[in-house]
C-alpha distance (Angstrom), angle and dihedral (degrees) to the residues before:
residue distance angle dihedral
M1 . . .
R2 3.80 . .
W3 3.79 124.5 .
H4 3.76 122.1 -156.6
G5 3.81 118.7 -166.3
R6 3.83 143.5 125.5
G7 3.80 126.0 -96.7
G8 3.69 109.5 -78.8
Q9 3.79 98.6 25.6
G10 3.79 93.4 96.0
A11 3.89 101.5 -112.6
W12 3.80 91.7 147.2
T13 3.78 93.5 42.7
A14 3.79 87.9 52.3
S15 3.83 90.2 50.8
L16 3.77 89.8 49.9
L17 3.84 93.9 48.0
M18 3.78 90.3 48.3
A19 3.91 89.7 52.7
Q20 3.80 91.2 45.2
S21 3.77 91.0 51.5
A22 3.79 90.4 52.0
L23 3.84 90.5 48.4
L24 3.70 88.9 58.2
E25 3.77 87.0 58.5
E26 3.80 89.5 51.1
K27 3.81 96.4 -109.5
Y28 3.74 127.8 142.0
V29 3.84 112.8 -105.8
Q30 3.79 147.1 -175.8
S31 3.75 128.4 -170.9
F32 3.72 128.7 173.1
P33 3.83 141.6 145.2
E34 3.75 130.8 -123.4
F35 3.79 112.5 -149.8
G36 3.75 139.8 123.9
P37 3.76 131.0 -154.7
E38 3.83 90.5 -43.0
R39 3.73 122.1 151.8
M40 3.81 129.6 -133.5
G41 3.80 108.4 -58.1
A42 3.86 97.4 23.3
P43 3.83 115.4 128.3
I44 3.87 114.4 -95.9
R45 3.74 136.4 172.4
A46 3.79 132.3 -144.4
F47 3.79 130.5 -172.0
T48 3.71 135.9 -146.8
R49 3.79 127.5 -171.6
I50 3.88 119.6 -170.5
S51 3.79 121.6 -178.1
D52 3.80 142.7 158.6
K53 3.78 86.9 -136.1
Q54 3.82 133.3 56.9
I55 3.85 111.8 -77.6
D56 3.80 111.1 -130.3
I57 3.82 100.3 174.1
H58 3.76 119.1 87.9
C59 3.84 110.8 -169.8
G60 3.78 140.9 82.2
V61 3.72 121.2 -58.7
Y62 3.69 105.7 -103.9
E63 3.77 101.0 166.1
P64 3.82 102.9 36.8
E65 3.79 124.9 178.9
I66 3.81 87.8 -150.0
V67 3.81 130.6 39.6
V68 3.82 118.9 -171.6
V69 3.91 118.1 -165.4
L70 3.78 115.1 -163.2
D71 3.80 95.3 -177.7
P72 3.81 120.1 39.3
T73 3.79 93.2 -156.3
I74 3.88 86.1 71.2
L75 3.83 86.2 70.0
R76 3.76 88.7 72.7
T77 3.82 95.9 52.2
V78 3.81 107.9 27.3
N79 3.79 128.6 52.4
V80 3.80 94.7 -128.6
L81 3.78 90.4 173.7
D82 3.79 92.3 63.6
G83 3.83 106.5 127.4
L84 3.77 94.9 0.5
P85 3.84 107.0 126.9
E86 3.74 121.8 -131.7
N87 3.85 89.3 -103.0
G88 3.77 92.4 49.4
T89 3.79 127.3 111.3
L90 3.82 125.3 -112.3
I91 3.86 117.8 -167.9
V92 3.80 116.7 -171.6
N93 3.75 135.7 -173.6
E94 3.84 95.4 -126.6
R95 3.77 141.6 136.6
K96 3.78 93.4 -151.8
S97 3.73 122.9 90.2
P98 3.76 119.2 -94.5
E99 3.81 87.6 -114.8
M100 3.70 93.3 54.1
L101 3.68 91.7 47.8
R102 3.82 92.7 49.6
K103 3.83 89.6 51.0
E104 3.86 96.6 46.5
Q105 3.79 94.1 45.0
K106 3.86 93.8 37.8
I107 3.77 91.7 -129.0
V108 3.79 115.3 -178.9
G109 3.82 119.7 -158.2
R110 3.81 116.8 -21.2
K111 3.72 126.2 108.8
I112 3.79 111.3 -96.9
W113 3.77 122.5 -153.0
V114 3.74 123.0 -179.1
I115 3.77 133.6 -167.2
P116 3.82 131.0 172.1
A117 3.77 89.8 -128.2
T118 3.83 95.4 160.8
D119 3.82 89.9 54.6
I120 3.86 92.5 49.0
S121 3.79 92.5 46.6
I122 3.80 92.2 49.6
E123 3.88 92.2 46.6
V124 3.82 94.4 47.2
L125 3.76 106.5 26.9
G126 3.82 99.4 25.9
R127 3.86 90.1 -128.2
D128 3.78 138.5 83.2
I129 3.75 100.1 -108.6
P130 3.87 106.7 128.5
N131 3.78 99.0 176.5
T132 3.76 100.1 101.3
A133 3.79 93.0 44.0
M134 3.78 87.6 51.8
L135 3.79 89.3 50.8
G136 3.85 91.1 53.9
A137 3.87 90.2 49.0
T138 3.79 91.8 47.0
I139 3.73 97.8 53.3
K140 3.80 90.5 47.6
A141 3.74 91.7 49.0
T142 3.82 95.4 46.4
G143 3.78 108.7 20.7
I144 3.86 85.9 -142.0
V145 3.77 92.5 141.1
K146 3.86 132.8 12.5
L147 3.75 120.2 -99.6
E148 3.73 91.0 -123.5
S149 3.77 91.5 55.6
L150 3.77 91.9 53.6
M151 3.73 93.7 47.9
E152 3.77 89.7 50.8
A153 3.84 93.9 49.6
T154 3.83 89.6 46.2
K155 3.81 91.5 53.0
K156 3.78 91.5 50.3
R157 3.82 91.2 49.2
F158 3.88 97.3 43.3
Q159 3.82 111.9 36.4
G160 3.87 126.7 -151.9
K161 3.85 122.3 -14.0
I162 3.88 92.9 -3.9
G163 3.80 89.4 56.4
E164 3.74 92.9 47.5
L165 3.84 93.0 48.3
N166 3.81 90.5 49.7
V167 3.85 89.6 50.7
K168 3.76 87.5 52.2
V169 3.84 89.5 51.5
I170 3.85 91.7 49.8
K171 3.75 93.7 49.3
R172 3.78 92.9 48.2
A173 3.79 92.5 49.6
Y174 3.74 91.4 45.2
N175 3.81 88.9 55.6
E176 3.85 97.4 40.8
V177 3.86 105.0 42.8
I178 3.89 113.7 119.5
L179 3.79 128.5 -145.2
N180 3.79 133.3 -150.0
E181 3.83 115.0 -178.6
């Protein structure tokens, strides 16, 4: 799984939470970021591997089955589809319909899921941090981990009220994400 975001949006945290959720299900995991001396707002990538078997490779995910985009403006500057097969899954933080996104970006094949993650995070958290909304959408789109595992990992990472609010964001995104095959 490859995550595309901007510094400060929580792409790496999302990757870590996904991995921690899978660990709770006794799966093998890897999670790591790829960024240099970028500042807040610069494009970054993070990677997550989840498997029932030991993972022996230690590099970026260049042929992901799943790509998650936390900031739709990245679609204009980064080829997020690079390495994603035609039967892969693309999940985007976007208000537009999946059909409109497919048409505008000229996306062939691939399952496209959209969720207005920024709107949800602002409404619930009061801040533009779309990562937990994107996590909720991603597990609905892929079934890669259980909702309960993600909620547990999130509560461990974010204590008290912040954890509860992030769980609320996750559940809302899980229920509101939209698919276009």
